[in-house]
N, C-alpha and C positions, 0 to 999 in steps of 0.2 A: 239397649246398647248404643252407645254414641260413636259415630263414624269419626275416625281419627286418621290423619295423614301426617307422616313424619319422615325425616331424613337423618341418617347417621352422619351426613356431611355438613349439616347446619341446623341450628335450633331456630324455632319460631321466632320471628322478628330480628334474627341474628344475620351476621355477615355471610354471604354466599362466597366460599373459597374461589380464588382466582382461576383455578383449573377449570370451573365450570363456566367460565365467561369468555368473551372474545380475546381477552388478554391472556388466556390460558389455553387449554385444549378445546374449548367451546363445545364441551361434552356435557351430557345431562348428569345431574347428581342422582345418587340412589334414593329411592322412595319406597315406602312401605305404608300399608293401610290395615286397619281392622275396624270391626264393628259394623259391617255392612248390614243394611236392612234385610230381613228375611226374603222378601220377594225381589231381590236384586237380580236382574238379567244381563245387565252390563254396566260397565263403568266408562266415564268420560273424564280425561284429564285436559284441563286448559291451563296454560301458563301464560301470563300476561303482565305488562307494566303499565299501571294507570298514570304514571308520573312523565310520560313522554311529551315533548323532548326535554323540558326543564321542570323539575319538581316545584320550582317557585311559580310557574305559569304553565301547568299541565295543559296540552291541547288535544291529546288523544291517549287511547290505551293501545300500546303495542303488543301484538301477539307473538309470542316465542315458541309455542308448541301446542299442537292439538292432537289428541289421541282419543279415539272413540272404539266401542265395542271390545273393550278389555274385558276378558271373561271374569265372572265374579269369583271364580275359584282361584284366580291369581291374586297374591297378596303383596307383591313387590315388583319393582323394576330394578335391576342392577345399575350401577354407575356406568356412564358412557354407553348405554344401550344403543345398538345399531338396529336400523330398520329390519334387518334379517333375524335379529334376535328378540324382537318383540313377541309377546304371547301370541299364539295361534289365533286368527281372527281379528286381531287388533288392527285398526285402520288409522291412518293419519290424515290430517288436513293441512292446509297451506298456512304458514306463518306469515307475518307482515314483510318478510323479505321475499315473499312469493316463492318460497321453498318448502319442500316437505321435510319434516324432521325438527329437531331441536336447534334453536339458535339461542346462545346464551346471552346473559346480560352484557350490554355494551353501551352504557349511559353516556351521552355526549356531554352532559354536564350535571353535577351534583349527585347526591345520593338518591337512588331510585328504589322503589319497593316492587318486588316480583312475587306475584300471587300464583301459587300452585293450588289449582281449585279441582278437587275431585267430586264427581257427581255419581250417585247410584241412580240408575234408571230401571223402570219396570218393564222395559222392552229392550230388544237388541235392535239397533237402528239399521236401516237398509244402507246399501252402499251409497255414500253421498258423493263419491267421485272427487275426492280431495277438497272438501269444502273449506271455506274461510270460516272465521269465528261466528259470524252472524248466521250463516246457513246452518252450522252446527247447532247453534243455540236454538234456532227455529225448529229444527227436527227434534231436539230435546224437550220443547215446551210441553208441558202437561204430563211428563213422564219422569220428572225427579222425584225420588222418594227418600233422598238423603244427600247431604252435601257437607263439605268441610274444606278448610283451606289451610295452607302453610305459607307464611310469608317469609321471604328472605330480602336482604338489602344489598346493594353493591354500589360502590363509587370508585371510578377509575382514579389512579394516582397520577 
């Protein structure tokens, strides 16, 4: 089985609707997944933008959302999910605004790509105390048994 991540709100390589950006409600899109590897113990979701600040001259990858220890029995996240509505046991890390939670696309110039990356792990991670992306990736190392991504784009008017 192949791990698949999708959204009813945008198609792979398609435009992310304004409501899920800083120009709208800055809320997370709905996401769903299927095809988890058999020995999956937890899931990690990393949302980032490798085109920051300018797609013509990217200098960094901007992190928009970090979720970890999503239970493998969970198959979706609703749109505009609040921290209090995340699946039991799910923990969050700090995005590059130094905040916990989702921060939507807000590109300063040009059309950026936003990578929603889902990882299946063979362990449940310990409490990492609101890690940044590097700390989360270090904790995941050697435990990824499946991964997939969904890419959306956005350009401010």
